[in-house]
Structures are given as structure tokens and as C-alpha cells.
N, C-alpha and C positions, 0 to 999 in steps of 0.2 A: 426679325427675318421678314415679316410682312412688309415693313417699310422699304426694304431693299427691293423686293419683288415689285412693289408699286412704282418705285423709281425706274426700274428697268422697263416696265410696261409703258410708263409715261415717255421715256426716251424713245421707245420704238414708235410710238404714235406721232412723234415730232418729225419723223423722216418724210421728206417731200416725195410724192410719187409723180411720175410723169404721166401724160395722158394714156399711155399704153399700159399703165398699171405697174411698171417697173420703178426702180429707184435710180435717180441720177447721181452719178459720181460727179465731183467737181470737174474731172477731165471730160465727162460727157457734156457738161455745160460749156466748157471751153471749146470743144469741137463744134457745138451748135453756134456759138458766137463767131467762130472763125468762118463758118458757112454763110453767115449773114453779110459778111463783108464789112467795110468800114475799118476804123482803127481798132485792130484786135486787142492791143494792150490796154487801151482806154476802156473798151467794152468789158474786158475781163476785170479791170480794176473796179469799175462801177458796179458790176454784178456780184463779184466774189468778196471784195474787201468789206469787212463788217459782218459777213455771213458766219453763222455758227454751223460747224460741220461735225459729223459723227464719224469717228475712225472705225473702219470695218473690222480691224483685227483686235481692238481692245475695248470698244464701246465707250470711249471717252470723247467728250466734246471739246472743241477748240474754236475760238474766234479767230478768223483770218484777219491779220493786220496789214499784210503786204504780200506781194508776189515777187519772188526772186527770179527774174528772167535770165540771169547769168549762171544759174546752177540748174542741175537736172539730176536724175537718179544715178548717173555715172560719176557725179561729184563725190568727193571724199570728205569725211569728217573724222575727228579722233574718237575712238571708243574710250571707255573708262580707263583702260590700261594704257592709253596713249597711242595705240597703233591706228593707222589710217585704214578706213574701210569705206567702200562706196555704199550708197543707199541701197542699190540693188543687192549687194552682198549682205548687208545688214538685215533686210527684210526676208531674204531667202534663208539665212542662217537662224534668225531668231523667231520667225513666224511662218516659215515655209511658204512664203508668198513670192510669186514671180511678178515683177513689174514689166508690163508689156510695151509701154511707150517710153522709150529712152530719151525722147526730146522734150517731155513735159517739164515746165519750170517747177520750182519748189514753192510751197506756200509758207508764209511766215506767221507764227502765232507767238505773241509775247505773253508772259505771265500777267494775269490781271492784278489789280491793286489788292484784291482780296487774297489771291494766292501768294503774293509777295509778303503780305502781313503775316500769313500763316506759315511762311517759310517753305512754301511749295514752289520753288523756282528751279530752273535748270541751270547748273553751273556753267555750261558751255554757251549760254546765251539763249536766244529764242528757239522755239521748236520749229523745225523745218519739216514740212509734211508733203507727202506725195499726193497730188490731186486724184490720181487713179484709186487711191485707198481711202479717200474722204467722201462721205455721202452728204449731200446737201440736206439740211433739216428744214429749210423753208423759213427759218428765223434768222434775224440779224441781231447784233449786240444791243441795238437800241429798243428792240421789241421783245427781247427775252424776258421771261418772268424773273423777278428778283429772287435771290436765294439760291 
């Protein structure tokens, strides 16, 4: 039990804080990049792809592999029973979370080689994450500790 607690504390310490002492969601970072001007899609790709994010609703970490600019929280995907559901509906139904920015793109996270070997992959393909629900950890895949 002590190892689990230590892991949770370590994960909490990895969350990047902004200068005001708050925690930045990926969406906050995207808003800031948009304010700076320039090529927004390229700026987001350089800043976000390769980052490790912490999901606010389940405390799991994911590495961001891509940004899906053609999908958003109103896009649908098949649930386990095959019925189509929007990401908005899914997060409201399963986590009682309301997504506020309907125009944000989705983030793509593919299973790591380690997860694939262990059989921890998603049958429907890569994970598609909502930036508003992802917290930047300040780490990227190349600087993360092994294990």
C-alpha cells in the first residue's frame, strides 16, 4: 500500500504549475499559443506533441503523439456496445464532467511498446483525449524516467 501512495505523490509532484500557482490544462496552453500569433497548428504541435499529460478524471498519464484537428468533443465514437456517442456525452455520463470548449481538437495517444507487449491496448485504436481535461506535467516522452 505504501508503494501506491508514493506513486500517487510522485505523480502529483510532476504537474507543471504556471507562474500564478495554478495548473495548466493543455487547452490553457493552446489558448496561450493562439494569443502569441504565428502558425497556431505548428506551435501546438511543437509544444504539445511528445508531452506527457495527466488526466484530471482518472490520474492516468498519456504521451501525446498527435493532434486531431478535424475532430472535437462533438465528434462521435462507438461505445463498447457499438452505439455512437459524442465525447461530450461520454464524459458527462461516465464522469459527470462538462466540456466547456466545443471547438477544441482532440489529442491522440497511441499505446506504448511496453503497453502493447503487456496487452494493454485499446481495441478501437489510439486514445483520443480532450485538452481541457489534460494537465501538462512539464515532462515529455524523451525526458521521462524509465519504468
